[in-house]
PAVOKOL-866354 format. One record per residue: residue number from 0; residue in three letters; x, y, z of N, C-alpha, C in turn. Coordinates in steps of 0.05 Angstrom, whole numbers. Atoms other than C-alpha are relative to their C-alpha. Example, Ala and Ser with C-alpha at 12.3 -4.5 7.8 and 13.67 -1.06 7.14 Angstrom:
REM PAVOKOL-866354
+-----+------+--------+--------+--------+--------+--------+--------+--------+--------+--------+
: pos : code :    npx :    npy :    npz :   capx :   capy :   capz :    cpx :    cpy :    cpz :
+-----+------+--------+--------+--------+--------+--------+--------+--------+--------+--------+
:   0 :  ALA :     18 :    -24 :      0 :    246 :    -90 :    156 :     18 :     24 :      0 :
:   1 :  SER :    -16 :    -24 :     -1 :    273 :    -21 :    143 :    -15 :     22 :     14 :
+-----+------+--------+--------+--------+--------+--------+--------+--------+--------+--------+
REM end
This chain:
REM PAVOKOL-866354
+-----+------+--------+--------+--------+--------+--------+--------+--------+--------+--------+
: pos : code :    npx :    npy :    npz :   capx :   capy :   capz :    cpx :    cpy :    cpz :
+-----+------+--------+--------+--------+--------+--------+--------+--------+--------+--------+
:   0 :  UNK :     20 :      1 :    -22 :   -320 :   -123 :    235 :      7 :    -24 :     18 :
:   1 :  UNK :     -6 :     22 :    -19 :   -306 :   -164 :    297 :    -26 :     -8 :     14 :
:   2 :  UNK :     24 :     10 :    -13 :   -361 :   -208 :    323 :      6 :     -4 :     30 :
:   3 :  UNK :     -4 :      4 :    -29 :   -371 :   -213 :    399 :      5 :    -29 :      6 :
:   4 :  UNK :     -5 :     27 :     -9 :   -348 :   -275 :    435 :     27 :    -10 :     -8 :
:   5 :  UNK :    -26 :     11 :      5 :   -288 :   -320 :    432 :      3 :     -8 :    -29 :
:   6 :  UNK :     -6 :      8 :     27 :   -254 :   -336 :    366 :     16 :    -26 :      2 :
:   7 :  UNK :    -14 :     25 :      1 :   -231 :   -407 :    352 :     12 :     -3 :    -28 :
:   8 :  UNK :    -14 :      3 :     25 :   -180 :   -420 :    298 :     14 :    -27 :      0 :
:   9 :  UNK :    -16 :     24 :      4 :   -154 :   -486 :    273 :     18 :      6 :    -24 :
:  10 :  UNK :    -19 :     -8 :     20 :    -91 :   -475 :    233 :     14 :    -25 :    -10 :
:  11 :  UNK :    -14 :     23 :     13 :    -68 :   -530 :    185 :     21 :     11 :    -19 :
:  12 :  UNK :    -21 :    -10 :     16 :     -6 :   -495 :    161 :     25 :    -16 :      5 :
:  13 :  UNK :    -25 :     16 :     -1 :     66 :   -518 :    157 :     17 :      5 :     24 :
:  14 :  UNK :    -15 :     -3 :    -24 :     87 :   -497 :    226 :      6 :    -27 :     12 :
:  15 :  UNK :     -8 :     28 :     -6 :    126 :   -559 :    248 :    -17 :    -12 :     22 :
:  16 :  UNK :     14 :     13 :    -23 :     91 :   -570 :    315 :    -30 :     -4 :     -5 :
:  17 :  UNK :     29 :      2 :      5 :     21 :   -565 :    285 :     -7 :    -11 :    -28 :
:  18 :  UNK :      4 :      9 :     27 :     29 :   -596 :    217 :    -17 :    -25 :     -2 :
:  19 :  UNK :     16 :     24 :      4 :    -21 :   -646 :    190 :     18 :    -25 :     -5 :
:  20 :  UNK :    -17 :     22 :      5 :     39 :   -688 :    171 :      6 :    -16 :     26 :
:  21 :  UNK :     -4 :     14 :    -25 :     45 :   -706 :    245 :    -20 :    -23 :      3 :
:  22 :  UNK :     20 :     22 :     -1 :    -18 :   -749 :    236 :     12 :    -25 :    -11 :
:  23 :  UNK :    -13 :     23 :     12 :     25 :   -795 :    193 :     18 :    -15 :     19 :
:  24 :  UNK :    -20 :     12 :    -19 :     73 :   -807 :    251 :    -13 :     -9 :     26 :
:  25 :  UNK :     14 :      8 :    -24 :     21 :   -818 :    305 :     -6 :    -30 :     -1 :
:  26 :  UNK :      7 :     29 :      0 :     11 :   -891 :    326 :    -30 :     -5 :      3 :
:  27 :  UNK :     29 :      1 :      0 :    -63 :   -887 :    310 :     -9 :    -19 :    -21 :
:  28 :  UNK :     12 :     19 :     19 :   -102 :   -943 :    277 :    -29 :      6 :     -7 :
:  29 :  UNK :     29 :     -5 :      3 :   -172 :   -914 :    283 :     -5 :     29 :      5 :
:  30 :  UNK :      9 :    -27 :     -3 :   -201 :   -845 :    272 :    -30 :      0 :      5 :
:  31 :  UNK :     28 :      0 :     -7 :   -268 :   -832 :    305 :    -13 :     26 :     -8 :
:  32 :  UNK :     14 :    -24 :      9 :   -316 :   -783 :    273 :    -24 :      5 :     19 :
:  33 :  UNK :     21 :     -7 :    -20 :   -361 :   -748 :    324 :    -28 :     -1 :    -12 :
:  34 :  UNK :     28 :      3 :      9 :   -436 :   -759 :    319 :    -11 :     26 :    -11 :
:  35 :  UNK :     10 :    -26 :     10 :   -446 :   -684 :    306 :      2 :      1 :    -30 :
:  36 :  UNK :     -4 :      0 :     29 :   -417 :   -693 :    236 :    -19 :    -19 :    -14 :
:  37 :  UNK :     17 :     20 :     12 :   -458 :   -755 :    223 :    -29 :     10 :      0 :
:  38 :  UNK :     27 :    -11 :     -2 :   -523 :   -722 :    247 :     -6 :     20 :    -21 :
:  39 :  UNK :      4 :    -23 :     18 :   -513 :   -662 :    202 :      7 :     -6 :    -29 :
:  40 :  UNK :    -11 :      5 :     27 :   -485 :   -697 :    140 :    -21 :      1 :    -22 :
:  41 :  UNK :     21 :     -1 :     20 :   -552 :   -701 :    104 :    -15 :     26 :     -1 :
:  42 :  UNK :     14 :    -26 :     -1 :   -572 :   -629 :    120 :     13 :     21 :    -17 :
:  43 :  UNK :    -12 :    -20 :     18 :   -531 :   -596 :     66 :     26 :     -9 :    -12 :
:  44 :  UNK :    -25 :      8 :     13 :   -473 :   -602 :     18 :     25 :      7 :     15 :
:  45 :  UNK :    -24 :     -7 :    -15 :   -424 :   -567 :     63 :      6 :    -20 :     22 :
:  46 :  UNK :     -3 :     20 :    -21 :   -436 :   -616 :    120 :     10 :    -26 :    -11 :
:  47 :  UNK :     -8 :     24 :     13 :   -428 :   -674 :     73 :     29 :      2 :    -10 :
:  48 :  UNK :    -28 :     -4 :      9 :   -363 :   -645 :     44 :     19 :     -2 :     24 :
:  49 :  UNK :    -17 :      2 :    -24 :   -334 :   -638 :    114 :      3 :    -29 :      9 :
:  50 :  UNK :     -1 :     28 :     -8 :   -352 :   -709 :    132 :     17 :    -16 :    -20 :
:  51 :  UNK :    -17 :     14 :     19 :   -322 :   -735 :     67 :     29 :      6 :      3 :
:  52 :  UNK :    -28 :     -7 :     -5 :   -258 :   -697 :     81 :     11 :    -14 :     24 :
:  53 :  UNK :     -9 :     14 :    -24 :   -253 :   -727 :    150 :      5 :    -30 :     -6 :
:  54 :  UNK :     -3 :     28 :      7 :   -262 :   -797 :    121 :     25 :     -4 :    -17 :
:  55 :  UNK :    -23 :      2 :     18 :   -210 :   -785 :     67 :     26 :      5 :     15 :
:  56 :  UNK :    -24 :     -6 :    -17 :   -161 :   -760 :    121 :     12 :    -26 :     10 :
:  57 :  UNK :    -10 :     25 :    -10 :   -155 :   -832 :    145 :     17 :    -16 :    -20 :
:  58 :  UNK :    -15 :     16 :     20 :   -127 :   -858 :     79 :     30 :      3 :      1 :
:  59 :  UNK :    -29 :     -1 :     -1 :    -57 :   -830 :     81 :     11 :     -8 :     28 :
:  60 :  UNK :     -8 :      9 :    -27 :    -54 :   -846 :    156 :     -2 :    -30 :      3 :
:  61 :  UNK :      4 :     29 :     -2 :    -72 :   -918 :    141 :    -17 :     -7 :     25 :
:  62 :  UNK :     18 :      4 :    -23 :   -127 :   -914 :    193 :    -27 :     -9 :    -10 :
:  63 :  UNK :     28 :      6 :      5 :   -196 :   -944 :    195 :    -15 :     24 :     11 :
:  64 :  UNK :     17 :    -22 :     -9 :   -252 :   -894 :    204 :    -25 :    -11 :     12 :
:  65 :  UNK :     25 :      8 :    -13 :   -310 :   -903 :    252 :    -17 :     25 :      4 :
:  66 :  UNK :     19 :    -22 :     -3 :   -371 :   -857 :    250 :    -18 :     -7 :     24 :
:  67 :  UNK :     17 :      6 :    -23 :   -409 :   -852 :    315 :    -27 :     15 :     -3 :
:  68 :  UNK :     26 :    -12 :      0 :   -482 :   -836 :    324 :    -16 :     -6 :    -25 :
:  69 :  UNK :     15 :      8 :     24 :   -508 :   -872 :    262 :    -27 :    -10 :      8 :
:  70 :  UNK :     27 :      8 :     -9 :   -583 :   -877 :    268 :    -19 :     -7 :    -22 :
:  71 :  UNK :     19 :      6 :     22 :   -614 :   -886 :    199 :     14 :    -16 :    -22 :
:  72 :  UNK :    -10 :     15 :     23 :   -606 :   -931 :    138 :     12 :     20 :    -20 :
:  73 :  UNK :    -11 :    -20 :     18 :   -595 :   -868 :     97 :     29 :      9 :      8 :
:  74 :  UNK :    -27 :     -7 :     -9 :   -535 :   -849 :    140 :     19 :    -23 :     -5 :
:  75 :  UNK :    -17 :     23 :      5 :   -507 :   -920 :    135 :      7 :     -1 :    -30 :
:  76 :  UNK :     -5 :      1 :     29 :   -514 :   -919 :     59 :     20 :     21 :     -8 :
:  77 :  UNK :    -17 :    -22 :      8 :   -481 :   -851 :     52 :     28 :     -4 :     11 :
:  78 :  UNK :    -26 :      5 :    -12 :   -424 :   -869 :     99 :     15 :    -22 :    -16 :
:  79 :  UNK :    -13 :     20 :     17 :   -410 :   -932 :     58 :      9 :     11 :    -27 :
:  80 :  UNK :     -7 :    -13 :     25 :   -411 :   -891 :     -6 :     25 :     18 :      3 :
:  81 :  UNK :    -23 :    -17 :     -5 :   -360 :   -843 :     25 :     25 :    -15 :      8 :
:  82 :  UNK :    -23 :     17 :     -7 :   -314 :   -901 :     44 :      5 :     -3 :     30 :
:  83 :  UNK :     -3 :      4 :    -29 :   -326 :   -903 :    119 :      2 :    -30 :      6 :
:  84 :  UNK :     -5 :     28 :     -6 :   -299 :   -968 :    147 :    -20 :    -12 :     21 :
:  85 :  UNK :     15 :     10 :    -23 :   -339 :   -975 :    211 :    -20 :     21 :     10 :
:  86 :  UNK :     20 :    -18 :    -11 :   -400 :   -945 :    246 :    -11 :    -11 :     26 :
:  87 :  UNK :     14 :      8 :    -24 :   -434 :   -947 :    313 :    -23 :     19 :      4 :
:  88 :  UNK :     23 :    -17 :     -6 :   -501 :   -922 :    336 :    -25 :    -17 :      1 :
:  89 :  UNK :     25 :     14 :     -3 :   -573 :   -941 :    349 :    -12 :    -10 :    -26 :
:  90 :  UNK :      9 :     10 :     26 :   -585 :   -949 :    274 :     11 :    -27 :     -7 :
:  91 :  UNK :    -12 :     26 :      4 :   -541 :  -1010 :    278 :     -9 :    -19 :     22 :
:  92 :  UNK :      9 :     16 :    -22 :   -556 :  -1037 :    347 :      0 :     17 :     25 :
:  93 :  UNK :      0 :    -12 :    -27 :   -574 :  -1015 :    417 :     20 :    -15 :     17 :
:  94 :  UNK :    -17 :     16 :    -18 :   -528 :  -1034 :    474 :    -13 :    -26 :      8 :
:  95 :  UNK :     11 :     26 :     -7 :   -535 :  -1107 :    491 :     21 :    -15 :     16 :
:  96 :  UNK :    -18 :     17 :    -15 :   -505 :  -1159 :    537 :     18 :    -15 :    -20 :
:  97 :  UNK :    -18 :     15 :     17 :   -445 :  -1195 :    508 :    -12 :    -27 :     -8 :
:  98 :  UNK :     12 :     26 :      7 :   -484 :  -1260 :    510 :    -20 :      2 :    -23 :
:  99 :  UNK :     19 :     -3 :     22 :   -534 :  -1231 :    459 :     14 :      5 :    -26 :
: 100 :  UNK :    -15 :     -7 :     24 :   -480 :  -1212 :    409 :      0 :    -22 :    -22 :
: 101 :  UNK :      0 :     21 :     22 :   -475 :  -1280 :    372 :    -27 :     -1 :    -14 :
: 102 :  UNK :     27 :      1 :     12 :   -551 :  -1280 :    360 :     -3 :     24 :    -18 :
: 103 :  UNK :      3 :    -24 :     16 :   -548 :  -1208 :    335 :     17 :     -2 :    -26 :
: 104 :  UNK :    -18 :      3 :     23 :   -489 :  -1222 :    288 :    -12 :    -20 :    -20 :
: 105 :  UNK :     11 :     19 :     17 :   -524 :  -1283 :    260 :    -26 :     10 :    -14 :
: 106 :  UNK :     26 :     -9 :     10 :   -590 :  -1246 :    249 :      2 :     28 :    -11 :
: 107 :  UNK :      2 :    -28 :      9 :   -598 :  -1171 :    245 :     27 :     11 :     -9 :
: 108 :  UNK :    -27 :    -11 :      7 :   -523 :  -1158 :    242 :      8 :     -6 :    -28 :
: 109 :  UNK :     -8 :      7 :     27 :   -516 :  -1194 :    176 :    -14 :     18 :    -20 :
: 110 :  UNK :     15 :    -18 :     18 :   -567 :  -1145 :    146 :     16 :     25 :     -7 :
: 111 :  UNK :    -13 :    -26 :      5 :   -520 :  -1086 :    151 :     29 :     -3 :     -8 :
: 112 :  UNK :    -28 :      3 :      8 :   -453 :  -1117 :    133 :      3 :      8 :    -29 :
: 113 :  UNK :     -4 :     -9 :     28 :   -427 :  -1082 :     71 :     11 :    -22 :    -17 :
: 114 :  UNK :    -11 :     19 :     19 :   -414 :  -1123 :     10 :     16 :     15 :    -21 :
: 115 :  UNK :    -17 :    -16 :     18 :   -358 :  -1081 :    -21 :     14 :    -18 :    -19 :
+-----+------+--------+--------+--------+--------+--------+--------+--------+--------+--------+
REM end
């Protein structure tokens, strides 16, 4: 049965030009996880499994991982448990002038620094 609408396929096979092994050769130091994955991670085991896989993808690439759109303490805790290196979002801080950053780091910022 064919469903109406466009079909999107991501193929992670061994075709040389599309191989995942190319990730190892890219000059990338940081992999950013879209906020969509972060928003949905606590809404079911499949969502969490996908997020965990994305985070683990950074290990062989020797990349840090940053999750965007982090808004709750629960998300922060789960991301730390999954091994996510960095996060950004309103759950950490709202945009601020650079001059406010030292005060934030000394105060509220120290509250969320992981103690791994």
